[in-house]
C-alpha angles and dihedrals in degrees: 000000000000121000090245089062090052090051090052091053091046089052090052091051089047093053090052093048095045091055087061099036125109134155115332125263145149116276115253115247095206119074113274120242112271116244123220109291115267131184089264099045100036109116115246118254113276093232113117112258116256112258109165094282095308114144116219119249114261092225133029134176124227121202104211145156113273118271091004101120129055103240088218088069090062090049094050091048092051092048091051101041106017091239119130118214118206119196129217122180141224130187104218143004093258091059091049093047094047091051093054093042087053091059100257113172136186098071118114095179135030133182110216128167123248101269091045090054089057091053092046093050091050091049094047094243098134136072118228113248120244100227090197087072094047108053091156089073080091088072092067115104112251091253092061094047090065105039110164095235093053112014112200093013091268094158108014146022119226110252107183138332135211148135139270121230140115131312118199145172104255092196091061104035145013122261110282108249096187143022084245086089085075102031099044098047116200115205089204095057117104091232095053106123090007097083133096135197126205114271089230126116101215096036091050092050091043091061092051095043093049090051090052091050096249132127113269085229099053117139094190104125093208090057092044092051090049088053090047091055090050092051090051090050090052091057091079090072099039130102086200147286117297134167097166112047105017093113092050092051089051094048092049092053094242088116130028103196134034140175107225154106122313098234093054090057092049088054089051088052089065088063097036119025091200092070114106136173132220140171106224120241094258091059137245144220130304116198143176121212118207140197114229142164117241120230118268103035118143119258088250093053092044092054092048090048092051089049089054092048089051089049096055090046090063111108096241095046093044089053090050089052094052093043088054100048102023095231127135116264125232086203117098092196089055092048090056088058096041091058135199097304090065101034091044095056106109091208088062102032105029119221121243094265091058096039090057090061097050125099132197118233107235132191112268100194116219090003088074087082090054091053090049094047092050092045089053088053090051093050094048096044115112 
């Protein structure tokens, strides 16, 4: 997909978010008051969807990012439908993809990012959704019903969306203006040796490529090698690579700077009010995570999985999800419940000036192996 197409989609998302935006604020941790039920926000009937006489499985397993689902949602689903959801965790899209490519079974639901969905569709790793069992797909905003990697939500339902930038301790340092704070390490800086980068191949390269002024989806090996050298240079100032606990280390004061996802830093802000988030002046990554069903599940598991997807697409449950993880919702019924304090927070719903500097990570075909080889060289460099 060309960059212009990405900008068009970003603009569409922006229009949707600006319609809901108001003055900034910090998202509320406690559930927002429920408005009067409307056609969009009214919970779906609790009857099991019709599926040719198939009974849903009594237990399913979801393979998800860590700390990305409010456990209370699992409890409410089990109380309503009698289906237990067990969670297993991965750290990055590459780990998820490799596991499915390796033939892993037992998962009824997975939560991949946009570019990973494209790869999985191409490789035949996903089941098509039965929309008859997911009527709450109608709650998605129009933008998220026609995402470029899965038009019409044939295989997946959008889960949350957000951006990738830098979180920092505002009591110990100024707001990072540029990615140079990572790639031109200063031994005299207070955050030297107290900084982490995501343990994620494409996200790591995206930060370096954006700083160099290149597309995050370039397949030019000279540009990729230039980014590799920059990532190796950055290692001098890093405490390590971390996709699971970076926000906790920042909140505790052990680290002062981290490369990561906006919602994680807003969660850290609940523990430490000095934690802030910024997208550097060169730009960053915009992403959409999705909930999908891997190929090969039983009819009983598939039905139970589709019932769970429909459940989290309810307005009240979608709002619970965003209030838990502080990410923007693709669900218009949820946004009605979340209200202006949440949807008007620029750290959650970026303003136009920031949106214009964000790029989507896209699949790059055979060049994925080049990214991985170079990332392995970065990780092993002394």
